[in-house]
N, C-alpha and C positions, 0 to 999 in steps of 0.2 A: 233320701234313704240313709239310715244309720247302719254302718257296717262295723262290727266289733269282732275281736279275736282274743282268746284268752292270753295271748302273748303280745298284745298291742302295747305301745309305749304309754307312758303315764297320761298324756293328754287325751288319747283315745279312751283309755281306761276310765279316767275321770268323767269323760262325756258319757260313757256307758253307765257309770254309777248314778250320775245325775238323772239319766233317762229312766233307769230301773226304779229309782226311788220315787220319781214323780209319776211313774206308770201305776196303774191300778193293781199290779201284781209283780212278782219277781220271776225272772226267766233264768234258766240255767243253760250251760253250754251243751251243744251236741257232743256225742261221744262216738268214737270209732271202735268197733270190736271185731275180733277175728284172729286168725292164726298169725298174720303178719308176714307170711312168706309169699313169694310170687307164685301164682297159680291157685291160691286159696282165697275164698271170698271174704271181703271186708264189708261190714254192715254199719250203717249210720243210724243212730237214734237222733231224734229231733231235739232232745233236751226238754226241759219243762218251760212252757211258755205262759202258763196260767191264763188269766183273763186278758192278757195282751192280744190273744187271738180270738176273735169273735167266733161263735159257733158256725156261722154261715160261710166262713172262709174255706176255700178249696184246699186240697192237699198241699203240703210243703213242696218246694222245689229244691233240687240238689245240684251241686257242682263239685266234682272232685278235682283236687289240685296235686300236681307233682312239683314240690318246691313252691315257687310263686306263680307257676304257669297252669292254667286250666287244662285238664286232660280232655281232648276232643271226644264228644259223644258220651262222656262219663257223667250222666245226669240222672242217675237213679239212686235209690237208697242203698244199693249194694254196688261194689266194684271189685273186680278180680285183677289184682296187680299183675303186670307182665314183667319180662326180663328188663325192660326199659326202666322200671321203677326200682330195681334193686339198688340199695344204698341211698335212695332218695326218700325225703319225707313226704308222705302222702297224707292229705287231710281233706276234709269235706266242709263246704259252706252250705248252710241251710237257710233258705229264704222263705219268709212268710209274706205272700202278696197282700194279706189283709192289713198288716201294720207297716209295710214297706221297711222291714227290718231283716237284716241278714246276720246270722251268727256263724262262727266257724269253730271247728274242733281243734284239739291238740293234734299234732302230727304223729304218724306212725312211720318209723323207718323200715322200709321193706327189706326183708332178708332173702338170700338166695333160696330157690326151691330145693326140695329134696330130690331123690331119684325120680325121673320121669316115668310114669306108668301109663301106658295106653290100654284102655279098657276094652277096646274093640279090635285088637290085633293079636293073633295067636299063631304059633307055628305048630300047634297040635291039630292034626287033621280031624280029630273027633270033637274039637271045640266049635261052638256056633260062630266064633269070631276067627276061625281059621282063614289065613290068607297065604296064597302061594308066594306072595312077595313079602312075607314077614321079615326075612333077612334084609331085604332092600329098605323096607320102611324103618326097621331098627337103625340101620346105617344113616338113613335120612334124618332121623331125630337125633342120633348121636352126634352128627355133624352140626346140629343147630340149624339145619336148613328148614325144618318145620318145627313149629311149636305146638301144633294140634289145637283142639278146642277144649278149653279148660272145663272140667266138671265142677270146679269150685272147691274141691276137697283135696287138691294136690295131684289128682289124676287127670288124664286128658283123653279125648277121643281123636282118632286120626280120620275117621270116616272114609275108609279106603275106596268105597265105590261112589263117592261123590265126584262130581265133575270139577276139573281144574279150571278156574276162571282166569282171564288174561291178567288181572291184577295180581292174583296169587302166583302166576307163572313169573311175573316180574320179581316178586318177592323171593321166590325160590332161587332164581338165577343170581340175584343180588347177594343173597346170603351165601350161596355157594362160592361166589367170587371173593368172599371175605369182607363184605360190607365196606367197600372202598368209599373214600370221601366223594360227595356229590356236589357239583356246582349247580345250584338250583337256578333256573332261568328267571328273569324278571317277570315273564309271563309264561304260563304253561304252554307246552308244545301242542297240547290237545285241548279242544274246546270242551270235552266231557270229563276232564280230569283237573281237579283243583285241590288245594290243601284241605278245604272244608269238605269236599265230597268223597275223598279217597283216603283210606287208611294207609295206602301204599304210594302216596304221592312221590316221595323221594325215590322209591325204587323204580317207578315208572319213568320219572324224569331221568334217572341214570340209564335206563334201558334205551331211551331215545338219544341221550347224549352219546352213548356208545355205538349208535347206529344199528342196534339189535332189532329195534322195531321202527316201523315207518308210519303205521296207522293207515287210515282211509281218508282220502280227500272227499269232502262233501260240500254242499252249498253253504253250510254254516262254518266250515273250517275243517281242520284235520281232527279226526276222531280216533281214540284208542279203543273204545268199547270195553272198559275194564271189567264189567260184570258178565260179559259174554264168555261162554265156554270156549277154550282154545281147542282147535282141531289138530289132528295128527300132522297134517301138512305144515301148518303154521308152527307147530312145535319143532319140526325138522328145520324150518327156516331159522327159528330163534337159536337153536343149538349150533347150526352151521355158522351163523354170524357171531355167536358167542365164542366159537373156536377161531375167529379171526377171518372168516370167509376164505378158507384155504383154496389154493389154486389146484383144482381137480378137473379132470377130463371126464365128463359124464359118459357112461357106457352107451354104445349104439343101441343095445337091446336092454330094455328095462328088466330088472329082476322081479318085478311085480306085474301081474296081469292087469291091475287097475291103475297103473301109473305109466304114462307114456310121454314122450317128448313134445307132442303137439298140444294135448289138452291139459296137462298138469303144469300149473304155474311154477311149482317148486320141484320140478323134476331133478335138477342138479342137487338140491339139498337132500331130497329123499334118497336118491341113489347113493349119495355120500354117506348118509346114515346107515344104509345097508352095507356098504363097503367097509365101514369101520366096525361092523358087528354090533352096533348099538341097537339095531332092529333087524329081525329076520322075517317078520310078517307072519301070516297064517298060511298053513298048507291047506289047500282046498282041492276039490276034484278037477278044477280047471287050471290049477297052478297056484303060486304064492300071491297073496293079496296084502297090500299095505293098508287099505281102507283110509285114504287120506282125509276124508271129510268127517270121520267119526270123532266125537269129542274124547278127550283123554280123562281117564279116571285118576284119582289121587294115588292109588296103589301102582298103576302103570307109570305115572310120572316119577315116582320114587325109583322104579326100576330103570327108566331111561337115564336119569342123572347118575345113578349108581354105575351103570355100564359106561357112560361117558367118562366117569372118573377112573374106571378100570383101564380105559383106552388112553386117555390123555393125562391122567394124574390130577392131583389137586391144582387148581389154577393159582396164578399169582394174585396179588391184591386186585387186579383188574384182568378181564379177558384180553387175549392177544390182539387185538385190533384197537296124535292123541289116540290113545287106545282104550279098550274096555276091560272089564274084569275077566273076559274070556281069552286074554292073551295066553298063548300056548307055552308050555314049559320049554319047548324048543327055542323060544325067543329069549331065553335067559342064559346066555353064555357066561360062565363063571371061571375065568382063568385062575390058575393057582396062585398068582401074585396079584395083590391089590394094594392100593395106596394105604399107608398107615392112617387110621382114623385120627383126625385132629379137629378140634373145635375151632374153626377159623372164623366163625361168624359172631360169637359172643365171648365176652370175657370169661375166664375159667370160673370166677366166683359166681357167675350168674347161671351156670348150668350144672347139672349133675349127671351121673351115669344114667344111661337109658335102660329101662327094664320093660320088657313086653310080657304080656300074660302068656303063660305056657299051657294053661288049661282053662276050662270054663269057670272054675271056682274063683270067686272074688273078682270076676271080670264083668259083672253086669253093668251096663251103662245106664245111669238114670236119665229120665226125661229132662231136658233142659231147653231153654229158649235158644234158638239158633242165632247167636250173636257172633259176628266175625271179630276175633281179637286182633290187636296190633301185632304184629310179628308172625300171624298165621302163615 
């Protein structure tokens, strides 16, 4: 297979010229078009292949590159750059199976995004996108803990009522910790997490390295179950270990009707979460409930980490060692003093101020394919 690039050295260029002249037609380079900023869609044209490509040949194949490295799972005719691409040259290679020829485009140096706008979060009660956790979600994005799901036009969706998966939880905690260096193991700690299978391999490896997660022992090995929704009891355990597994004495009487010392695996962690004020649960006719086995929604996860930050402050580069949309307002303590917002997870040049919609105008979220971006 002949691989050519418009910036190849002379030997490769001469080979391409000879190939093009002896071919029954002339082929031109693919091109990349688009805004060029992170969060905005880049599109690839195939270039002109002429009679080089027979009519029966299937569609072209694509691979996007960051510098000289292929970007995992970026194999479509469009690509949305992330913060990891800022300052890097992004280009695309187009392959024609029919003639075993691959051509590549000139590179585009990705620029920082503009202000982040979430199209599905509003603090206006009359908006269809109203969220009682708009302040917490705003803080979450302003800290760089979440990047949202790009709409391809510089705006993003947070999807506040979506469930938090275990791989996303790892990413949230890792970013909140300041994205510390990770010592990657020679072999993954989990049989269901590999660099090829997970967008958040480094983050999950860090979580295991810090002892924040232990996974499940199975006949095939230890599993992390990255795409499974994380439950409220597991979230409590993660935050407890993230805080360094503080030495606490669990109360003799549980603050929650549905959490007890005998049947609840994470009794100590959940009661610690209540004692710190990070959670207060739900008031019911029979008493307070924690609902330990409910999955956590994305809006509630923002609220939990927001409150953790209010209690413990912003973490050092490393830590010291789930609810639904029906969370009550009583579960949102807001002390008068909070930590000063600081973008500890991304370089200042790769992030902008966060702007959330304050009313329904201009906040409609277009239909898009649900693709999990790297940094979500």
